[in-house]
N, C-alpha and C positions, 0 to 999 in steps of 0.2 A: 663482572657479570653483564652489566648494561652494555659495555663496549663490545663484548663478544656477541651479544644478541644483535646489536646493530649491524654487524657484519653478516649475519646469517639469516635473519628473518625478514620476510617481505613487509611486515607491518612496522618495523622499527623506524622511528623518526629521529633525525639528527639534531634538530633544533628545538627540543622540548623545554629548554630552560625557561623560556618566556611564556609557556602555555600553562595557565592555571587549570586546576582540575577540580571536579570532574569536567571533562571536555568531550564533546562529540567531534570525531574526526572522520573525514571522507576522503578516500583515495581515488583521485580523478581517473587515473589510468584504468582502474578496475571498474569504475562506473561506466566508462566508455566501452570497455570490453563486454560488460553485461548487456548493454544496449545493443551492441552489434550481435551478440549471441542470440538475443531474443529475436532480432530481425532475421538472423540465419535460420532459426527454428521455424518461423512462420513464413519465410520467403518473401512476403509482400508487406512492407510497413504500413500500407493502407488498411490492412486487416488487423493491425495492432492498435488497441485502445487501452493504453496503460492507465492504471489507477494511480493517482498522485498522492493518495493518503499516506504512503510510506515516507516520501521525502519532503513534501509540502514546500518545495522551493521553486523559484523561477529558474534557477540555474540548471537543475536537472531537467526541467520541462523544456528549456531551450536546447539542451543537448539532444533530447528526444526529437524535437522539431527539426533540428539540423540534420538528424539522421533520416528524415523523411516521414516521421510520425505526425499526423495532423488531427488525430482524434484522441480524446482523453475521457477518463472517468474520474469522478471525485465523490466525496461523501458529505462535504459541508459547503455552505455558501461561500465561506472564505476561500476554500480551495477553488471553487468555481470562479470567483472573482480574480484570483491569482492568474488563472488561465485566460480570463477575459482581458486582463491587463497585457498579456502577451499576444493577444489577437489569435489565440488558438482557434482553428477552424470549427471544431465540433466538440462540444463538452456535454457529457451526460452526468447529471446529478443523480447518483445511484441512491436515491432517497425519495420518499414521498413528502413533498412540501405541503404544509398545512398552516393556516393562520399567518403569523408574521414571517415564517420562512418562505411561504409562497409569495408574499408581497415583496420580499427581498429578491427572490428569483426574478420576478417581473421587473424589478428595478435594474437588475443586471442585464436583462434583455434590452432595456432601453439604453443603458449606459454603454454597452459594448456591442454595437450592431454588427461588427465583423465576425462575431462568434455565434454559432447556432447552439443555443442551450436547450437541453431536453431533461426530462425527469421520469420517474417511475410512478406507476399506480398499481395497486393490487385490490382495490375495492371501488365501488361505484360512488360512495360518499366523497372520497378524495377526488375522483374524476369530476364530479359535479362542482365541487369547490373550485377546482382549477378552471373549469369551463366558465363559471360565473365571473371570476376575477379577470381571466384572460379576455373574455368577451367584452367586459366593461372597459378594458384598455385597448380594444380593437386589435387584439393579438390572437395568434393561433400558436399554442404551445405544443411542441412535439413531445409525445410521451411513449414509453414502452410499458408493456404489461410485465410486471415482476412476477416470476414463477417460483414457487417453492419446490425445489428438486431434492430436498432432503436436509437442508440447513435448518429448517423449522424456526426461522427467525422472522422473515417477512416473506411475502409472496403468496400467490394464489395457486391452488393445485393445477397442474398442467393437463386438465381434462375438460369436461363440459362446463365446469365453473369458469375457467379462463375464457372459453369461447363465449359464454354468456356475457361476461364482463366486457370482452372486446366488442361484441355486437351492441351492447348498450352504450359504451363509451364512444364508439364511432359516430353515434347519432348526435353527440353533444357539440354545440358550437364552441369555438375557442380551443379545440383539441385536435391534434393531428396524430393518429396512431402510426407509429413507425415500425413497430415490431415487438420482439420478445426479449426479455432479459432473464438470465439464470445464473446464480452463483453457487459454487460447489465447495465452499470452504470447509465443509464437514468431513472431507475425505482425505485429508492430508496425512494422517497418522495410520496408514495401512500399507501393506506391502505393495510394491509397484505394480505387479500384475493384477492384483485385486483392485487397485486404484484405477488402472486402465479399463478394467471391466466395468467398474461403476461409472466411469466417465462415458463409456460407450452407451450404457443404459440411459444415462441422463440425456445425452445428445439425442438418442432415439425418441425419448419422450418429447423433447422440445421440437425436433424436426417433424414428428408426427402431428403435433399440434399446428405447426406452421402449414403443413400440407392440408390439414382439414380446413383451416381458415382460407387457404387458397382455393379450395373447392367451393367455398361459399362466396368467392368473388373478391377476396382481399389479396391483392397482388403486391409484389415487391416489398415484402416484409423482411426486415433485418433481424438477425439473431446476434445478440451480444451474450457471450457465455464464458463462464469460468473465471477463476483467479489463477494463482500459481500452481496449485496441485494438479489440475488437469490441463494446463497450458499445452504441453507437447501433443496431447491427444486431440484437443480441439483445433490446434493449429493445422492439422492434416485435413480438416473438413473444409472443402471449398466454400467460399462465400461467407463464412461466419467471421465475426469479429471476436478477438480474444482480449481479455482485460486483466492480465496479471499486474501486480504492482510491486511486490517485494523484490522482484528480480534486480532492480537497479542497485540495491544495497545488499540484499540477501541477509541471512542471520543464522544463528546456530541451530535453531529449530528446523529451518528448511535445509540447512546443510546436512543435518542428520536424516530428516524424513524424506527429502526430495533429492537425495544425493546424485541420482542419475541425470538430473537436469544440467549440471555442469556450470552453474553460475558461481561467481566468486564473492566471498565476503568483501564488502567495499566500505563499510562504516563500522567504526569501533568507538568505545568509550574509554578514555584514558582516566586512570585513577592513581592516587598516590597513597602510600602508607603515612598515616597521621599519628599513630600511636602503637605501642607494643605493650598491651595491658597484662601480659603474662608470658611465661617462657615459651609457650606454644602458640600464642595469640598474635594475630596481625590485624590491626584495624585500619580500614581504608575510608576515603571520602566518597563512598559509593552507596548512598542511601536510596530510599524509595523514590526520592525526587530526582534521581540521576539515571535510573535504568528501570525499564518496565518491570513491575512487581506483581503482575497478576498470576504468575506461575508459582509453583512450589519453590521453596527457598533455594534448593539446589539448581534451579533452572531460571536464574535471573541473568547470569552472565558466565561465559567460559573464559578463563584466564589463559590467554594464549602463551604467555611466558611463564606460567606457573600452573600447569594443568592439573596438578595433584592437590591443589587447595581444596579444603572442605569448608563450606560456608556454615557458620554456627548461628549467626543472627544478623538481622538488618533492621535499621530504624530509619528515620527521616533523612539523616545526613551521614550515617555510618554503616559500614558492613564489617563484621568480625569474622575472621577466618581461622581455622586450625591449620597451622603450618608445620606442626610436629616440633619435637625438641631439636635444638641446635640448627634451626633454620637460618639461612643467610640474610634474610631481609632486614632492611634498616629504615629508619624514618626518612621519608622523601623518595623511597624507591618507587619507580613508575611501573604500572601494570597496564597491559593492553587487553581490553575486555570485549569479547564478541557477545553482544546481547542475544538472548534467545528469541526475543521479539523486538525487532528493530522499529516497527511502525510507531507504537506508543512511546518508545524510547526517544525517537526524534522529536516527538511533540513536547518533550520535557525541556527542550533547549531553545533558546532564542536564536542561536546561530550554530553553524557547524564550521569547523576549521578545515580548509582544503589542504590536502597533502599532495605535493607534486615532487617527484624525484627525491623522496625521503625528507622533504622539508615542508613545514607549515608556511603557506604562501598567501592565503587570502581567507576571507570569512564569507560564508553563504548564510544569509538570513533565512530562518525557517519561517517565512512570512505568513504561511497559512496555518501555523500552530494555534493562532488566536481564533476565536469564534467570529471575529469581524475585522476586516481590513478597512474598508471605507463604507461599503453598502450593508 
């Protein structure tokens, strides 16, 4: 069964004997293809600001830079530092830094002068704190106004409230207002036509706000908008920057929900059978600590070489499946599992194994999975 699969399936790896499991594996040719596909969609790599939260690696960041991408988005100080270590030209921390996090961001600005770091604000208190610390350090920190366009997680409403915040923040020393930021992660699980309509409505809100600010004399404002769900829609809007992240690896969730986008699954988790606790039961080394577990039990991972498996239970280090009577699986059999959510899955691993020409060839450290690298 394993030999037959090796001949037929794109994901099969020929030298798995030395790979301990569970293991995160990344297929280099598919990552490169996904990067090129994203650039083809947006036409100009200067307008692509990919989010590194998915892969958290220097290696994928370098692949993006080699393809002409020089702007990035990140969610943590460690991710920002990883990009600073690579001398990435422009890095947005898509977070509001406060207290120690703000101090760490200031330290990154000092440590990596070749990188322009920026961050978000959605309230005046945060803006004043940034102003006070940046001014004391004789710095001017670039910021974007974070807009709530329906995610209801962070951001200020894109109306008079955002205008008031902008006009108050622009008066502060130590701050440079660069533009507007909007994230649309709430619209992924809707039909494509409805999603496109929602994206158009979101863009209209943001663009209208920009135009109103321009009428008040604030010129050359940048718009950073969207994640993966709305990427093809926003990519058609001249002048805006798009910030998808999952496209480099893709996952089962987006493969199902955003099938029209055409990206390829490029990262899997390998798992082996460790026990056969009953005539229909198969137990694998695929626990909560090996694959993202925030979804319902049936949506942790999709078994590419055993799609009919039904998950019965999962614990810290084990996952039990119903494989029906007279199943063929044996102790040690290997499964290729496509995570439903690849971003937090990557963060569970210290390193990913690189796959080239069906062989495991190298190891990529997930360097920004930790909360701190150096700074």
